[in-house]
C-alpha positions as CSV (number, residue, x, y, z in Angstrom):
1,M,128.5,94.5,102.0
2,F,125.8,96.2,99.9
3,I,123.5,97.1,102.7
4,W,121.6,100.2,101.0
5,E,121.1,98.2,97.8
6,A,119.8,95.1,99.6
7,I,117.0,97.5,101.6
8,L,116.0,98.9,98.4
9,L,115.9,95.4,96.7
10,G,114.0,94.2,99.9
11,I,111.4,96.8,99.5
12,V,111.0,96.3,96.0
13,Q,110.5,92.6,96.5
14,G,107.9,93.0,99.4
15,L,106.0,95.4,97.3
16,T,106.2,93.7,94.0
17,E,105.6,90.2,95.2
18,F,101.9,90.9,96.1
19,L,101.3,93.8,93.6
20,P,100.7,92.3,90.3
21,I,103.7,93.9,88.6
22,S,106.4,90.8,88.9
23,S,108.9,90.9,91.8
24,S,111.4,88.8,89.8
25,A,111.2,91.1,86.8
26,H,112.2,94.0,89.1
27,L,114.9,92.2,91.0
28,I,116.5,91.3,87.8
29,L,116.1,94.6,86.0
30,I,116.9,97.0,88.9
31,P,120.6,95.8,89.4
32,K,121.2,95.6,85.7
33,M,119.9,98.9,84.8
34,L,121.8,100.5,87.8
35,G,125.0,98.7,86.9
36,W,125.1,96.9,90.3
37,K,127.7,94.0,89.6
38,A,127.8,92.4,93.2
39,P,127.3,88.6,92.5
40,L,125.1,88.4,95.6
41,L,122.6,90.9,94.5
42,N,122.2,89.4,91.1
43,S,121.9,85.9,92.4
44,L,118.9,83.6,92.6
45,T,119.9,82.8,96.0
46,F,119.6,86.4,97.1
47,N,116.2,86.6,95.2
48,V,115.0,83.4,97.3
49,A,116.3,85.0,100.6
50,L,114.1,88.0,99.8
51,H,111.1,85.8,99.1
52,L,111.8,84.1,102.8
53,G,110.9,87.8,103.9
54,T,107.6,87.9,101.9
55,L,106.8,84.5,103.1
56,L,107.2,85.8,106.6
57,A,104.8,88.8,105.8
58,V,101.9,86.5,104.4
59,V,102.2,84.0,107.2
60,V,101.9,86.6,109.6
61,Y,99.2,88.5,107.9
62,F,96.9,85.2,107.4
63,R,98.1,83.6,110.7
64,G,94.4,83.3,112.0
65,E,93.2,81.8,108.8
66,L,96.1,79.4,108.5
67,V,95.5,78.0,111.9
68,E,91.7,77.8,111.2
69,M,92.6,75.7,108.0
70,V,95.0,73.4,109.6
71,R,92.5,72.8,112.5
72,A,89.7,72.2,110.1
73,A,91.7,69.8,108.1
74,V,92.8,67.9,111.2
75,R,89.1,67.8,112.5
76,A,87.8,66.6,108.8
77,G,90.4,64.1,108.6
78,L,89.5,62.7,111.9
79,K,86.0,62.4,110.9
80,G,86.8,60.5,107.7
81,D,85.5,63.4,105.4
82,P,88.6,65.6,104.5
83,W,86.4,67.6,102.2
84,G,83.6,68.1,104.8
85,E,84.6,71.7,105.9
86,P,85.1,74.8,103.9
87,K,88.4,75.5,105.6
88,A,89.5,71.9,105.1
89,R,88.7,72.0,101.6
90,L,90.6,75.4,101.1
91,A,93.6,73.7,102.7
92,W,93.4,70.8,100.3
93,F,92.9,73.3,97.3
94,I,96.2,75.1,98.4
95,M,98.2,72.0,98.6
96,L,96.8,70.5,95.2
97,G,97.0,73.8,93.5
98,T,100.8,73.9,94.4
99,V,101.6,70.9,92.4
100,P,101.8,72.3,88.9
101,A,104.3,75.0,90.1
102,V,106.4,72.3,91.8
103,I,106.7,70.1,88.6
104,A,107.4,73.2,86.5
105,G,110.0,74.0,88.8
106,L,111.8,71.1,88.9
107,T,111.6,70.5,85.1
108,L,112.6,74.1,84.1
109,E,115.1,74.8,86.8
110,D,118.1,75.5,84.3
111,K,116.0,78.0,82.4
112,V,114.7,79.7,85.2
113,E,118.4,80.7,86.2
114,G,119.3,81.3,82.4
115,V,117.5,82.3,79.4
116,F,114.3,83.3,81.1
117,R,116.3,86.1,82.9
118,S,116.9,87.7,79.3
119,P,115.5,91.4,79.5
120,T,113.7,90.7,76.1
121,V,111.9,87.6,77.7
122,I,111.0,89.7,80.7
123,A,109.5,92.5,78.6
124,G,107.7,89.9,76.6
125,C,106.1,88.6,79.7
126,L,105.1,91.9,81.4
127,I,103.4,92.9,78.2
128,G,101.8,89.7,77.3
129,V,100.4,88.8,80.9
130,S,99.0,92.5,81.1
131,L,97.1,91.8,78.1
132,I,95.6,88.4,79.7
133,M,94.9,90.7,82.9
134,G,93.1,93.1,80.8
135,I,91.0,90.5,79.1
136,A,90.1,88.9,82.6
137,E,89.3,92.4,83.9
138,Y,87.1,93.5,81.2
139,W,85.2,90.1,80.3
140,A,84.6,88.4,83.3
141,V,81.6,88.8,85.7
142,K,83.0,88.7,89.0
143,H,80.8,87.6,91.9
144,R,82.3,84.4,93.3
145,E,83.5,83.9,97.0
146,I,86.2,81.5,97.8
147,V,83.7,79.2,99.5
148,T,82.2,78.3,96.3
149,M,85.6,77.2,95.0
150,K,85.8,73.7,93.6
151,L,89.0,71.4,92.9
152,G,88.9,72.5,89.2
153,D,89.3,76.1,89.9
154,A,92.2,75.4,92.3
155,L,93.9,73.2,89.7
156,L,93.5,76.0,86.8
157,I,94.7,78.8,89.2
158,G,97.6,76.5,90.0
159,L,98.4,76.0,86.4
160,A,98.5,79.6,85.9
161,Q,100.8,79.9,88.8
162,A,103.3,77.7,87.2
163,L,103.9,80.2,84.6
164,A,105.2,82.6,87.1
165,L,108.7,80.8,86.8
166,M,109.3,83.3,84.0
167,P,110.4,86.7,85.3
168,G,107.8,89.4,84.2
169,V,104.8,87.0,84.5
170,S,104.0,87.8,88.1
171,R,102.7,85.0,90.3
172,S,100.2,87.3,92.0
173,G,99.3,88.9,88.5
174,I,98.6,85.6,86.7
175,T,96.8,84.0,89.4
176,I,94.7,86.9,90.3
177,A,93.7,87.2,86.6
178,A,92.9,83.4,86.6
179,G,90.8,83.9,89.5
180,L,88.8,86.8,87.9
181,A,88.4,84.8,84.8
182,L,86.7,82.1,87.0
183,R,84.4,85.0,88.2
184,F,85.8,85.2,91.7
185,K,85.6,88.9,93.0
186,H,89.0,90.9,93.0
187,A,89.6,90.5,96.8
188,E,88.7,86.9,96.7
189,A,91.0,86.1,93.9
190,A,93.7,88.0,95.4
191,R,93.3,86.3,98.8
192,F,93.5,82.9,97.5
193,S,96.5,83.9,95.3
194,F,98.4,85.0,98.4
195,L,97.4,81.8,100.2
196,L,98.5,79.6,97.4
197,G,102.1,81.2,97.2
198,I,102.7,80.1,100.7
199,P,103.9,76.6,99.6
200,V,105.5,77.8,96.6
201,I,107.7,80.2,98.3
202,L,108.6,77.9,101.2
203,G,109.5,75.0,98.7
204,A,111.7,77.6,96.8
205,A,113.5,78.7,99.9
206,V,114.0,74.9,101.0
207,F,115.5,74.1,97.6
208,E,117.9,76.8,98.2
209,L,118.9,76.3,101.7
210,K,122.2,74.7,101.0
211,K,123.4,77.9,99.3
212,L,121.7,80.3,101.9
213,A,123.4,78.3,104.5
214,G,126.8,79.2,102.6
215,L,126.0,82.7,102.6
216,V,125.6,82.8,106.3
217,L,128.9,81.6,107.0
218,D,130.6,84.9,105.1
219,Q,130.3,88.4,105.4
220,S,127.1,88.4,103.4
221,V,125.1,87.5,106.2
222,V,124.0,91.1,107.4
223,T,123.2,92.1,103.9
224,L,121.2,89.0,103.6
225,I,119.2,89.6,106.7
226,V,118.6,93.3,106.2
227,G,117.1,92.3,102.9
228,M,114.8,90.0,104.1
229,L,113.6,92.2,106.9
230,A,113.0,94.9,104.6
231,A,111.2,92.5,102.3
232,A,108.9,91.4,105.1
233,L,108.0,94.9,106.2
234,A,107.2,96.0,102.7
235,G,105.4,92.7,101.9
236,Y,103.1,92.9,104.9
237,A,102.2,96.5,103.9
238,G,101.8,95.5,100.2
239,I,99.2,92.7,101.2
240,K,97.3,94.9,103.4
241,F,97.2,97.6,100.7
242,L,96.1,95.3,97.5
243,L,93.4,93.7,99.6
244,A,92.1,96.9,100.6
245,Y,92.3,98.3,97.1
246,L,90.8,95.5,95.3
247,R,87.6,95.6,97.4
248,C,86.3,98.8,95.3
249,R,88.9,99.1,92.4
250,T,90.2,97.1,89.4
251,L,93.6,96.0,88.1
252,Y,93.7,98.7,85.2
253,V,96.4,100.7,87.0
254,F,98.8,97.8,87.3
255,I,98.1,96.7,83.7
256,I,99.1,100.1,82.4
257,Y,102.0,100.1,84.5
258,R,103.3,96.8,83.2
259,L,102.5,97.8,79.6
260,I,104.8,101.1,80.2
261,L,107.7,98.9,81.9
262,G,107.6,96.2,79.3
263,T,108.0,98.9,76.4
264,V,110.7,100.6,78.4
265,V,112.5,97.3,79.0
266,L,112.4,96.4,75.3
267,C,113.9,99.8,74.2
268,W,116.6,99.7,76.8
269,A,117.3,96.2,75.6
270,A,117.4,97.2,72.0
271,G,119.6,100.2,72.7
């Protein structure tokens, strides 16, 4: 078993899932750079298991809002006006905004597990998306609240989320950047990004349940659970930190970090 490695990767996953610096890039690169050869720690299945931890974190953090959205959606549906309440509309926007990522995931599954995990591809995504984030941060006038969101906004952010199948893109990074480009405030863009991630993370976990069940039947179960719990605790802290941070600050520190990391990975891959 690899308990300490799993804890470290769980903490990394929990923080980087919500900070816009790409969790998948870190989960792939850390074992490679540290020479960890354990198949479990380098597998997409372990990656998904850690995502279950961050799913728990985001559901717990937004539990009140999620309950309100479900109640509003049911209430509005019974009235025959599913778009009639702001919380009901938000629930629909999250569901419809998830569709592009589902289509992309089913279409590109083989590449996600193969060529997309190349260090060179990861470095290119880290640098390329940092430039997109920088443009959105610099040019956009950010004043909108989530209550002003329209279906077109949700679909555009959903399309951006589909790009996060490529390690190095960062689901939170690309969706927050899309939100900023649509003139949403920093914290509002981050809030919608986190809520939009719930169906995607859940869907990926369900898709991998057969593999996860197989792991539970062998000695890897403790490693798996410890990693998930570490991811959940770190994820909750990451959400709380980023929402507070973005209420009065920008993305530039994360943009700089991504540029530095991307450059380091390129040099490492070339060497």
